N, C-alpha and C positions, 0 to 999 in steps of 0.2 A: 318127051321128058318135060315135066313142069318145073318152073323155077320156084325156089323156096321164097316165101314172102319175107321181106326184110322190113323191120320196123325202124325206119330211119330216125324217127323222133326219139325212140328209146335209146338208140345208139348215140345220138347227139347229146342227149341228156346225161348218159353215162360218161361220155367224154368230158362234158363240162364239170360234172361232179369229181371226176378223177383229177382234172386239172386244178380244181379248187383245193382238193386234198393235198396234191403235190406242192402247190404254192404255200399252203399253210405249214406243211412239214418243213419246207425250205426256210420260211420266215422264222419258225421255231428254232431251227438249227443255227441260223445266223445270229439270233438273239442269244442263244446259249454260248456260242463262240465269243461274242462280244463280252458277255458277262464273265466268262472264264478268263478272257484276256485281261479284263480290268482287275480281277482278283489277283492274277499272277503279277501284274505290274505293281499293285499295291504291296504284295508280299515280298517282292524282290528288294534287297537292300542295295542302295547305290554303291557301286564299286569303283574306287578311284584307280587302283592298280589291279586289273584282272589277272588271275593266275595264268602262268604261261601254258600254252597248249601242250598237251602230252604228245610226245613223239612216238612213232612206231619203232619197234626194234628193227634193226637191219635184217634183211632176208638171210636165212641160213645158207651158208655156202658149203659145198662139198669140199673135203680136203683134196689137195692136188695129189695125183697118183705119183708114186715113187718110180723112178726109172732105174731099173737094175740092169747093169751091163754085164753080160756073160762073155768070158773070153774063151 
């Protein structure tokens, strides 16, 4: 059985290109996040007294069973 020829240079080149593409996407994502964060901070009004946090309703409880005594 013969081994398949492997073009190592081609694989290494593809790896380098993939890493460059991933790094470019990461940089673009970080830049977008920073830009959106800056916009959000500019849009927010400074709040002196923040609204109180909403509370959840208490869990629903089953009514107690009635005990009926039979004589």
